[in-house]
N, C-alpha and C positions, 0 to 999 in steps of 0.2 A: 281477059287475061291480064290487063294492064295493071289492075290494082294488086293482084297477086306478084307480078314480076316486080313492082316496087319493093317487096319485100326481101328480094334478092339482088338489090342494087349492089355492085362490087364496090363502087367508091364509099357508100355509107358502110359496108361491111368492113372495108378497110379501116375507117374511123373508130368503129366499133372495137375492131380488134387492137389497134393503137391504145385506145382507151383501158382495154383489159390488161394489156401488158404494163401500162404505166401503174396500173393500181395493184399488180401482183408483185410481192415481194417474199413470198416462201410458198412451199409446196401446198396445194389443196386438192382434196378428193370429193368431187361433186358427182351425184348420182340422178340421171334422168330416170323416172319412172312412167316410160311411155315409149312402146315399140315405134310410133309414128315418129318421135322425136330421134330414135336411135338411128333409124333409117335415114333421116335428113342429115343428121351428124356425120354418118360415115359417106354417105353419097358426097356431100359437099366438103369433105374433109377438113370439118371445123375442128375435130379433135387434134389434129395435126397442125394446125395453125395457131394454137393457144401458147402461152409461155411454158417452158420447161418446167416440170413439176406440177402443172395444173391438169389433173387426170379427170377425165369424164368415165364414170362407171356406168355401165349398162345394167339396169335393174330389171325386175320383173314386170315390165310393162306391156307384154305382149298376151292379150287375154286368150288367145289360142294356145299359146306356149304353156300357160299356167294351169289351163284345164287338166285335171287330173286324169292319170291313165284309166282308172276305175271307171270314171265317167265316159271316156272314149269307149271302153269295152262295153259299157251298157248301152251307148249309142249303137254300137255294132250288133249286140243282141237284139235290139229292138227292131233295127233296120232289117235283119234277117227274117223277121216274121212275115209270112206270105201276105197278111191282112194289112200290113203297115205300109203307107207311104211316108217315107223320111225326108224332110226337107231341112237344108242347112245353107249357110252362106259358104262359097266355093272354098274359101281357104281352110275348112275343116276337113274337106274330103280327103286330103292326102296326110292327114296327122295319124301317125302310125299308133295304133293300139297294140296289145300284147302280142298279136299275130298278124291282123289285117288291118286294113283302112275302110273307109265308106266307099272308096273308088272299087276296091275289090269285091265288096259286096255288091255294087252296082253291076260290075262285070260278071258276077255270078247270077244276075237276073234279079236282084232286089230292087225295089222301086225307090231308088235315091235320088232326090232332086235338087239342083241348085236355084235358090231363089234370091231375091234381092231385098226381100222384106218379110217380117213375120206375116204381115198381111196377105202376101202372096200365099202363104201356107194356109192361111184362114179361107181364102178363096177356094183353094184346091179343095178343103175339106167341105165346104158349102156344096160345091159341084159333084163330089163323090161320096156321097152319104153312106155307100157301103164299104168305105175305107176308113181306117184310122189313120189320121194325118197328124204327124209329130213334127214340131219344129223344134231344132237344136237351139237353146237359148243361152248363149254364153256371152262373155265380156265384162267389163268394168262397168261403173254407173252410166257410163256413156249409151250404151246399146240397151239397157235395163228398160227405160220408160218405154220404148216401142214395143217390147216384148210384153210389157205389162198391160199396155192399152190393147194389145191384140187379145189377150185373155179377157179383159173388161169387154170387148166386142163380141168375141166368141160366145159369152153368156147374154149379152144384149141380144144377139141375133138368134139364140137357141140353137148353137152349133154343137151338139155333144160329142162328134167324132174328132175334135181337136185337141190336142194336148201339147205341153211344153216340157222339153227335157231341159232343166235349169241349171246353169253352172255359172252363176253370176258370182264374181268377186269384187271386193271394195278395197281402195287403195289404201286409205289411213291405217287399217290395221296391219297392212303389209309393211307400211313404214315403220311402226312401232317394232314389228317383228325383226325387220332388217337392223335397227338401231339397238336391239337386245341382243343380238348374236354375237357371241364371243369373237367372231372373225371379222366383225364390223371394221370397215375402213372409212365409211362415208362421213363426211363433215358438213354437208349441205345437200338439199335436193332441189330439181327441177321439176315442178309439179305439172301434171297434165293438163291443158287448157280445156280440152273438151270435158273431161271428167268434170272440172270445176265450173264449167258453165251450166251443168246439171245441178250439182251439189252445193257450189258456192265456195267460201273459203272458211266458213266457221270451224270446220272439223280439224283444221289444219293448225290452227292457233295453239290448241293445248299441247300438240305434238312438238311445235317450233320451241315452246317454253319447257316442257318436260325434258327433252332430250337436248336442248341448247342448240338446235341446228337452225339456219336459215332454210326457209321454203320459199322459193319464187315460182309463181305460176306464170307460165310462158306458153307461146304456139309452137309452131312446127317449120316456119319458114327460116332461111338463114339469119335474116335479121331478127327475128323474134327470140331464135336461141341464143344468139350473141348477146342481145340486150338483157336475156334471162341470166346468162352467164356473168355479164358485167355486174348486174345488180348483185349476185350471189357473192362474188368475189370481193365488192365493197363493204358487204355486210362481215364477211368473214375477217377481212384485213381489219375491221373497226371493232370486231367481237361483238358484234349485235347478232340477235337470233330471232327473226321476225317473219312474217308473212307478207311477201309483197306480190301486188299483182302487176305483171309486165304483159298481160293479154287484155287490157280493158276493152278492146273493141270487141271481144267475144264473151267477156266473163264478167259478170255483174257480182258484186260481193255476195249478195243473197243467193246466187244460182238462178235456178228455175222454180219457183214455188208451185207452179202447177205439176211440172214433172214430179217433183218430189211428193206431191200428195197422192198421185197415182201409184208411186212406189211404196208409199206407206201402206196403202190399202191392200195392194196385191201382194208384196213380199213381206217376208219377216226374216230378221238377221239369224244367222245360223254359223255354226263353225264350219269352215271349208278347208279341204285339202288343196295344196297347191302343187302342181307337178313338178318335181325336183326340189320342192322346198319343205313340204310336210304340212301338218295341219296347223293353221292360224286361228285362234279363237275369234268368233264373231267377224269373219273375214269374208262372209258370203251372203247371199239372200237364197230363199228358197219360197215357194207359193206358199202364201198364208192359208191357214185353215178354211177361210171363207172361198177359196179358190182351190182347194185339195183335189177336187174332182177332174181338174185339168192337168194335174201332175203325171207326166209319163212314167217317172219312176215308179210311182204307186200303181197306176193303172196296169203296167206289165209286169210289175214285181220282178224286177231284175236285180236279184240279190245273189250272194253267193259268187261274186265275180273274182277270179284270182288273176292277178297282173303279174306281168313279166317284163321288165325294163332291158333294153338291150344293155350288156356290160360294157361296151365300148362307148357309149353315149355319156358324155359330161355336160348335157344341157342344165343340170340341176346346177351346177356350179356357176355356168354363165348366167342364169336366171338371177343367182344371188350375187352376182358381180365378183366372184371369187376368182374368176379367169376370164380373159379374153376368148372369143371363140377359136382364133388361131393356136391357142394354147392345147386345144384338145387333138390328140393324135390322130383321130379318126376324120377331123375335118378336111374336106376336099378330097378325101381318099376313100374310106368305107362310107362316108356320110358327104351326101352331095343332094341338091334339090331334086333331082330326080329319083335318087335312092336314099331318102332321109332316115337316120335312126332315131331322130327326136324332133319335137315340134318347133323348135327353135331353127331348125333348117327348112321348115315347111312354109310356115306362115309369112305373110308380106310384111309383118312387124316383128319377125323373129331377128335376133341378134346376129345368129349364125348365116341366117339368109342375106341379111346386109353385108356382112363381110364376104361372104361367097360372090355376091355381085360386084363388089367395089374394091375388095382387099385380097381376093385369093391369091393374085400372083405375089403378095407381100410374104407369103408363108415360105420360111426357108426350106429346101429340099433335105430331106433325111437320108 
């Protein structure tokens, strides 16, 4: 742990904060597009240590949170089927659908299992040829390579009873959608280091030029974030709009070519609906025609889904950075981690969950 501890060194953090304060001469609004970064910022109080007027806006960086409600409802419909073993990472089990969640299906006798890798689900399928095993494949570009490789492995091993319910989303189109929103206040972005470790930096250069915004790739520890913020502020103050890599120990400029190759083979780009935001063209992946037989949505024909969002939940505005979680009247009252109204209160990367864990006492009583 020593290596990671060095990236939380308080003396170095203080020095970086001094440099940020010295560089900042006017108000700026910077958006981080990563739920892991949001949690680190709130947990360590980084946003409260910055100069007055330097605002961090929490963007749609939580993959669980942006998974559309209709996809959650499709997952519930599949998980209810008696012949199905439905596998998922744990943070999806309590994400509310229109009426239930996967935990409810499990409590009612559904075969819903928490796994730690899509390969675990493939192993279950191989050991239970009489069951249909479905893995819930969600996430940004970070988790997609493992899911893609599992489909390749299923074909190689000849396991026909495995399928993938795909809800992968892509970061660059989301940045474009944010910048084109009439309500946009964002002047710069902190890009997610783990996404860029897979995809590299090339997709971000056109965005920086088109929208004239600095994009700084950074990590998740306090010093990573402070250095990313410092570099972003320097660019803003100097009137530059470039892509910088402040996370070189994990992010090569070209990303991971092997991962990119398998992604190109297994998936194809599609329009995708983001929960609370709406449809963003070209912002998702689905299984390509070559691997269509492993598509759970096609295999189980889950169509005609009617969704019903909670009228109290403002998670869509939180995901767009329009409000902070504490500005939602239901926060900490009708909506808590034990009784969530929306995904942003459930996920370990959700902004509402971060504020409830570290800032709920800051909410003024009504």
